[in-house]
KOLMAR-649379 format. One record per residue (C-alpha): residue number from 1; residue in three letters; x, z, y. Coordinates in pm, whole numbers, padded with zeros to 5 digits. Each point is the difference from the previous one (the first is absolute). Layout:
BEGIN
ATOM pos code   east     up  north
ATOM NUM  ALA      X      Z      Y
...
This chain:
BEGIN
ATOM pos code   east     up  north
ATOM   1  MET -05056  07065  14380
ATOM   2  ALA  00275 -00046 -00272
ATOM   3  VAL  00018 -00346 -00181
ATOM   4  LYS  00051  00018 -00392
ATOM   5  LYS  00237 -00268 -00086
ATOM   6  LYS -00021 -00129 -00348
ATOM   7  GLY  00305 -00091 -00206
ATOM   8  LYS  00044 -00159 -00279
ATOM   9  LEU -00149  00292 -00238
ATOM  10  SER -00293  00094  00220
ATOM  11  GLY -00226 -00250 -00203
ATOM  12  LEU -00071 -00336 -00124
ATOM  13  ASN -00199 -00278  00180
ATOM  14  LYS -00291 -00108 -00201
ATOM  15  LYS  00148 -00318  00049
ATOM  16  ASN  00304  00081 -00213
ATOM  17  GLN -00157  00194 -00265
ATOM  18  ASP -00041 -00110 -00351
ATOM  19  PRO -00334 -00050 -00098
ATOM  20  GLU  00042  00150 -00341
ATOM  21  SER  00194  00307  00165
ATOM  22  PRO -00195  00337 -00017
ATOM  23  ALA  00047  00034  00391
ATOM  24  ALA -00186 -00313  00035
ATOM  25  ALA -00288  00119 -00200
ATOM  26  PRO -00299  00052  00254
ATOM  27  GLY -00161  00285  00000
ATOM  28  LEU  00295  00215 -00194
ATOM  29  GLY  00145  00170  00307
ATOM  30  ILE  00333  00026 -00098
ATOM  31  PRO  00241  00047  00274
ATOM  32  ASP  00214 -00249  00114
ATOM  33  SER  00290  00230 -00059
ATOM  34  LEU -00078  00083 -00313
ATOM  35  SER -00024 -00328 -00129
ATOM  36  GLN  00308 -00078  00169
ATOM  37  LEU  00184  00265 -00194
ATOM  38  TRP -00122 -00086 -00309
ATOM  39  LEU  00104 -00359  00022
ATOM  40  ALA  00351  00130  00102
ATOM  41  GLY  00011  00193 -00297
ATOM  42  LEU -00088 -00301 -00237
ATOM  43  GLY  00267 -00141  00185
ATOM  44  ALA  00292  00232 -00094
ATOM  45  LEU -00144  00032 -00341
ATOM  46  ALA  00053 -00371 -00015
ATOM  47  LYS  00342 -00020  00161
ATOM  48  ALA  00126  00274 -00235
ATOM  49  GLN -00111 -00190 -00315
ATOM  50  THR  00169 -00287  00115
ATOM  51  GLU  00333  00133  00174
ATOM  52  GLY -00018  00364 -00196
ATOM  53  PRO  00271 -00124 -00249
ATOM  54  LYS  00256 -00154  00240
ATOM  55  LEU -00073  00357  00226
ATOM  56  LEU  00019  00172 -00331
ATOM  57  GLU  00378 -00129 -00084
ATOM  58  ALA  00119  00010  00349
ATOM  59  LEU -00038  00383 -00019
ATOM  60  ILE  00103  00054 -00305
ATOM  61  ALA  00328 -00190  00067
ATOM  62  GLU  00009  00209  00364
ATOM  63  GLY -00040  00318 -00229
ATOM  64  SER  00279 -00077 -00209
ATOM  65  ARG  00252 -00075  00295
ATOM  66  VAL -00107  00334  00133
ATOM  67  GLN  00061  00171 -00308
ATOM  68  LYS  00342 -00175 -00067
ATOM  69  GLY  00056  00109  00379
ATOM  70  GLU -00070  00350 -00071
ATOM  71  LYS  00202  00001 -00331
ATOM  72  THR  00290 -00106  00157
ATOM  73  SER -00028  00252  00306
ATOM  74  ALA -00071  00288 -00235
ATOM  75  GLN  00298 -00121 -00201
ATOM  76  ALA  00213 -00017  00292
ATOM  77  VAL -00128  00364  00086
ATOM  78  LEU  00046  00125 -00344
ATOM  79  GLY  00375 -00149  00025
ATOM  80  GLY  00049  00174  00319
ATOM  81  LEU -00114  00339 -00107
ATOM  82  GLU  00220 -00032 -00352
ATOM  83  LYS  00309 -00055  00238
ATOM  84  ALA -00088  00281  00215
ATOM  85  ARG -00029  00203 -00293
ATOM  86  VAL  00347 -00109 -00116
ATOM  87  GLY  00140  00060  00301
ATOM  88  LEU -00146  00370  00048
ATOM  89  ALA  00118  00057 -00353
ATOM  90  SER  00346 -00100  00078
ATOM  91  GLY -00020  00198  00356
ATOM  92  SER -00097  00318 -00175
ATOM  93  ASP  00270 -00029 -00261
ATOM  94  LYS  00254 -00026  00318
ATOM  95  VAL -00183  00302  00166
ATOM  96  ARG  00010  00171 -00305
ATOM  97  LYS  00366 -00048 -00079
ATOM  98  GLN  00078  00068  00353
ATOM  99  ALA -00210  00362  00026
ATOM 100  SER  00202  00083 -00325
ATOM 101  VAL  00311 -00075  00174
ATOM 102  ASP -00099  00170  00320
ATOM 103  TRP -00121  00317 -00239
ATOM 104  ASP  00356 -00002 -00170
ATOM 105  ASN  00165  00037  00353
ATOM 106  LEU -00220  00282  00127
ATOM 107  GLU  00041  00181 -00318
ATOM 108  ASN  00381  00000  00081
ATOM 109  ILE -00013  00035  00317
ATOM 110  PHE -00251  00334 -00054
ATOM 111  ARG  00222  00118 -00292
ATOM 112  ASP  00324 -00001  00208
ATOM 113  ARG -00138  00130  00278
ATOM 114  VAL -00161  00313 -00185
ATOM 115  GLY  00365  00006 -00201
ATOM 116  LYS  00218  00058  00333
ATOM 117  ALA -00305  00255  00155
ATOM 118  LEU  00005  00214 -00356
ATOM 119  LEU  00421 -00040  00069
ATOM 120  GLN -00029  00140  00318
ATOM 121  LEU -00207  00300 -00109
ATOM 122  GLY  00268  00067 -00240
ATOM 123  VAL -00222 -00095 -00308
ATOM 124  PRO  00225 -00148 -00293
ATOM 125  SER -00045 -00338 -00104
ATOM 126  ALA -00116 -00154 -00342
ATOM 127  SER  00376 -00040 -00067
ATOM 128  ASP  00099  00291  00117
ATOM 129  ALA -00238  00194 -00222
ATOM 130  ALA  00108 -00215 -00277
ATOM 131  GLY  00375  00144  00065
ATOM 132  MET -00110  00345 -00021
ATOM 133  ALA -00151 -00012 -00274
ATOM 134  LYS  00295 -00145 -00171
ATOM 135  GLU  00187  00272  00110
ATOM 136  ILE -00290  00259 -00105
ATOM 137  GLU  00022 -00141 -00372
ATOM 138  ALA  00373  00022  00033
ATOM 139  LEU -00019  00382  00102
ATOM 140  LYS -00249  00069 -00273
ATOM 141  LYS  00244 -00120 -00264
ATOM 142  ARG  00317  00180  00124
ATOM 143  ILE -00223  00330  00007
ATOM 144  SER -00091 -00061 -00367
ATOM 145  ALA  00329 -00058 -00076
ATOM 146  LEU  00122  00317  00192
ATOM 147  GLU -00271  00211 -00185
ATOM 148  ALA  00085 -00146 -00310
ATOM 149  ALA  00371  00105  00063
ATOM 150  SER -00080  00360  00074
ATOM 151  ALA -00257 -00001 -00306
ATOM 152  LYS  00323 -00027 -00239
ATOM 153  LYS  00164  00260  00170
ATOM 154  PRO -00070  00373 -00120
ATOM 155  LYS -00133  00172  00240
ATOM 156  GLY  00216  00374 -00007
ATOM 157  THR  00304 -00177  00040
ATOM 158  THR  00134 -00063  00318
ATOM 159  PRO  00332 -00246  00016
ATOM 160  ALA  00330  00189 -00047
ATOM 161  LYS  00213  00118  00265
ATOM 162  ALA  00346 -00138 -00020
ATOM 163  LYS  00294  00281 -00059
ATOM 164  SER  00294 -00010  00192
ATOM 165  SER  00298 -00005 -00228
ATOM 166  GLY  00274  00255  00012
ATOM 167  SER -00181  00276  00184
ATOM 168  THR -00160  00305 -00157
ATOM 169  PRO -00196  00262  00137
ATOM 170  ALA  00140  00319  00071
């Protein structure tokens, strides 16, 4: 058989009970544990009334300390984020400038290689085309001048042949 151990909360001895307590009243039938819970609740209420303001002040102080710690840690995190943002902004500017330089270099390389390929194929360069355009313009002016000169001369006449002097036809 199992033996039931009695602890502090297992029950009150009849000799330790207050005669005015509800548990001591004969014939009520309230179990000892319920009586103990009631008394514990009353004791906690009394203790909260006496020590409550001190406990509340201690909790407020602890909460304030925690809040200040959180603010400083949050400010540190925000400061770190701002530093990271500034670093990223300057880094992106550097990358943008380097990309621009690299793009210009790539463009020059492409232009040179395409120019060489066109030259090998016999396609005139832009400077060659500009020179040809100037020559064509000069030729147009000469043709216009020759046409104007030929329009001034009568069409039926041809230049006279030079006569040789001293000889007569026989």
